C-alpha positions as CSV (number, residue, x, y, z in Angstrom):
1,X,58.3,31.2,-32.3
2,X,55.8,33.3,-30.4
3,X,52.1,33.2,-31.3
4,X,50.0,36.4,-30.7
5,X,46.3,35.9,-29.8
6,X,43.9,38.9,-30.1
7,X,40.8,39.0,-27.9
8,X,39.3,42.1,-28.9
9,X,36.8,40.5,-31.4
10,X,35.7,38.1,-28.8
11,X,34.9,40.9,-26.3
12,X,33.1,42.8,-29.1
13,X,30.9,39.6,-29.4
14,X,30.2,39.3,-25.9
15,X,29.2,42.6,-25.6
16,X,27.1,42.2,-28.4
17,X,25.5,39.6,-27.1
18,X,24.9,41.3,-23.9
19,X,23.3,44.4,-25.4
20,X,21.3,42.2,-27.5
21,X,19.6,39.9,-24.5
22,X,18.9,43.3,-22.6
23,X,17.3,44.9,-25.4
24,X,15.3,41.7,-25.7
25,X,14.6,41.6,-22.0
26,X,13.5,45.3,-22.2
27,X,11.2,44.6,-25.0
28,X,9.5,41.7,-23.2
29,X,9.1,43.7,-19.9
30,X,7.5,46.3,-21.8
31,X,5.3,43.7,-23.7
32,X,4.4,42.2,-20.4
33,X,3.8,45.5,-18.7
34,X,1.4,46.9,-21.6
35,X,-0.4,43.1,-21.7
36,X,-0.7,43.4,-18.0
37,X,-1.8,47.2,-18.2
38,X,-4.1,46.6,-20.8
39,X,-5.7,43.6,-19.0
40,X,-6.1,46.0,-15.9
41,X,-7.8,48.5,-18.1
42,X,-10.1,45.7,-19.5
43,X,-11.0,44.8,-15.9
44,X,-11.7,48.2,-14.7
45,X,-14.0,48.7,-17.8
46,X,-15.8,45.6,-17.2
47,X,-16.5,46.4,-13.7
48,X,-17.3,50.1,-14.6
49,X,-20.1,48.3,-17.0
50,X,-21.2,46.1,-14.4
51,X,-21.8,48.8,-11.8
52,X,-23.6,50.9,-14.5
53,X,-25.7,47.9,-14.9
54,X,-26.5,47.4,-11.4
55,X,-27.3,51.2,-11.0
56,X,-29.6,51.0,-14.0
57,X,-31.4,48.1,-12.5
58,X,-31.9,49.5,-9.1
59,X,-33.5,52.9,-10.8
60,X,-35.5,50.4,-13.0
61,X,-36.5,48.4,-9.7
62,X,-37.6,51.7,-8.1
63,X,-39.3,53.1,-11.0
64,X,-41.4,49.7,-11.3
65,X,-42.2,49.8,-7.6
66,X,-43.1,53.4,-7.5
67,X,-45.5,52.5,-10.7
68,X,-47.1,49.6,-8.6
69,X,-47.3,51.5,-5.6
70,X,-49.3,54.4,-7.7
71,X,-51.3,51.5,-9.2
72,X,-52.1,49.8,-5.9
73,X,-53.1,53.6,-4.5
74,X,-55.3,54.3,-7.7
75,X,-56.8,51.0,-7.6
76,X,-57.5,51.1,-3.7
77,X,-59.0,54.7,-4.4
78,X,-61.3,53.3,-7.4
79,X,-62.6,50.5,-4.8
80,X,-63.3,52.8,-2.2
81,X,-65.1,55.1,-5.0
82,X,-67.2,51.8,-5.9
83,X,-68.0,50.9,-2.3
84,X,-69.4,54.2,-1.4
85,X,-71.3,54.6,-4.8
86,X,-72.7,51.2,-4.1
87,X,-73.6,51.8,-0.6
88,X,-75.2,54.9,-1.8
89,X,-77.2,52.9,-4.4
90,X,-78.3,49.7,-2.6
91,X,-77.9,50.4,1.1
92,X,-81.6,51.0,2.6
93,X,-82.1,52.7,6.2
94,X,-83.6,50.1,8.6
95,X,-85.5,52.8,10.9
96,X,-87.8,54.0,8.2
97,X,-88.8,50.7,6.9
98,X,-89.5,49.5,10.6
99,X,-91.6,52.3,11.0
100,X,-93.5,51.8,7.8
101,X,-94.2,48.4,8.7
102,X,-95.0,48.9,12.4
103,X,-97.8,51.2,10.8
104,X,-99.3,48.3,9.0
105,X,-99.6,45.8,11.9
106,X,-103.0,45.3,13.8
107,X,-103.2,46.5,17.5
108,X,-101.5,43.3,18.7
109,X,-99.2,42.6,16.3
110,X,-95.4,42.6,17.0
111,X,-92.2,42.4,15.2
112,X,-90.0,40.1,16.4
113,X,-87.1,40.1,14.3
114,X,-86.2,41.9,11.4
115,X,-82.9,40.9,8.8
116,X,-81.7,42.0,5.3
117,X,-81.0,39.0,3.3
118,X,-79.6,40.2,-0.1
119,X,-80.3,43.8,-1.6
120,X,-83.9,44.8,-1.1
121,X,-84.9,41.4,0.7
122,X,-85.6,41.2,3.9
123,X,-87.1,38.6,6.3
124,X,-89.6,39.6,9.0
125,X,-90.9,37.8,12.0
126,X,-94.2,38.7,13.6
127,X,-96.2,37.6,16.5
128,X,-100.2,37.8,15.9
129,X,-103.2,36.6,17.9
130,X,-104.6,35.2,15.3
131,X,-104.2,33.7,11.7
132,X,-106.5,36.4,10.3
133,X,-104.5,39.4,11.7
134,X,-101.5,37.3,9.9
135,X,-103.6,37.8,6.4
136,X,-104.5,41.3,7.0
137,X,-100.9,42.3,7.7
138,X,-99.7,40.2,4.5
139,X,-102.5,42.1,2.7
140,X,-101.2,45.6,4.1
141,X,-97.8,44.7,3.0
142,X,-98.8,44.1,-0.6
143,X,-100.7,47.3,-0.8
144,X,-97.6,49.3,0.4
145,X,-96.0,51.4,-1.8
146,X,-92.8,50.7,-0.1
147,X,-93.3,46.8,-1.0
148,X,-92.5,45.5,-4.2
149,X,-94.0,41.9,-3.5
150,X,-94.5,40.1,-0.2
151,X,-95.3,36.6,1.0
152,X,-96.1,34.8,4.3
153,X,-93.8,31.7,3.9
154,X,-94.9,30.1,7.6
155,X,-97.4,30.5,10.2
156,X,-97.5,28.2,13.4
157,X,-98.5,28.4,17.1
158,X,-96.2,30.4,19.1
159,X,-94.4,28.4,22.0
160,X,-96.2,30.8,24.8
161,X,-99.5,29.5,23.9
162,X,-98.6,26.2,24.1
163,X,-97.0,26.5,27.4
164,X,-99.4,28.8,28.9
165,X,-101.3,27.2,31.8
166,X,-105.1,27.2,32.6
167,X,-104.8,30.0,35.1
168,X,-102.7,32.5,32.7
169,X,-105.5,32.0,30.1
170,X,-108.4,32.6,32.8
171,X,-106.6,35.7,33.6
172,X,-105.8,37.0,30.4
173,X,-109.7,36.5,29.4
174,X,-110.8,38.2,32.9
175,X,-108.5,41.1,31.8
176,X,-109.9,41.1,27.9
177,X,-106.2,40.4,27.2
178,X,-104.8,37.7,24.6
179,X,-101.8,35.6,24.7
180,X,-99.7,35.5,21.6
181,X,-101.2,32.6,19.5
182,X,-99.1,32.7,15.8
183,X,-95.8,33.3,14.6
184,X,-95.7,34.5,11.1
185,X,-92.2,34.3,8.8
186,X,-92.8,37.0,6.0
187,X,-90.6,37.3,2.7
188,X,-90.5,40.8,1.5
189,X,-89.0,42.7,-1.4
190,X,-88.7,46.3,-1.2
191,X,-89.3,49.0,-3.8
192,X,-85.9,50.6,-3.0
193,X,-86.8,53.6,-5.3
194,X,-89.8,54.3,-3.1
195,X,-87.7,54.0,0.0
196,X,-84.8,56.1,-1.4
197,X,-87.1,59.0,-2.6
198,X,-88.9,59.2,0.8
199,X,-85.7,59.4,2.9
200,X,-84.1,61.8,0.5
201,X,-87.2,64.0,1.1
202,X,-87.3,63.4,4.6
203,X,-83.5,64.8,4.7
204,X,-84.3,67.3,2.3
205,X,-87.0,68.6,5.1
206,X,-84.7,68.2,7.9
207,X,-81.9,70.4,6.0
208,X,-84.8,73.1,5.2
209,X,-85.9,73.4,9.3
210,X,-82.1,74.0,10.0
């Protein structure tokens, strides 16, 4: 007895399995590709966002730097203007002051040193032949319109007088000359407005003469 075996259905099941597996693989590949594409797109978006933030930060930094530079320049200009204003307000020319004080000296009085200490304050060292001349000069200073206040802080015998020999003294007496005997230290407060008015008037006369 012969037995016939029909293999066609088995072939159909095998073909269906292959097709199903192929479709599943295709779906997986599509999903994997889509996920990979999404990851790349997301990464590119993040990179672009970071680049934008960096660019924005750079621009902000440039603006802040420019702003700081403008503030520094403005501050420097303001300081310069204040310095100029201060100089115009408080600086007192020394030449006319020296000339005024020299005109008040006795015949044999000599200014040894002249130094500003504070605004409108100055120290003056003067050499005299006698203590009376120092007192006379102090009185003249206090009467001067240029001086607000003057005081004699010290008066001492000059070293030249202590070290002078008998021959030098005798020679000076014969020639009717006097060796310096005293050195006076004066503290003076200037009348700044009076000095400034005088200087401005002199400048005006000079400009008018031109």
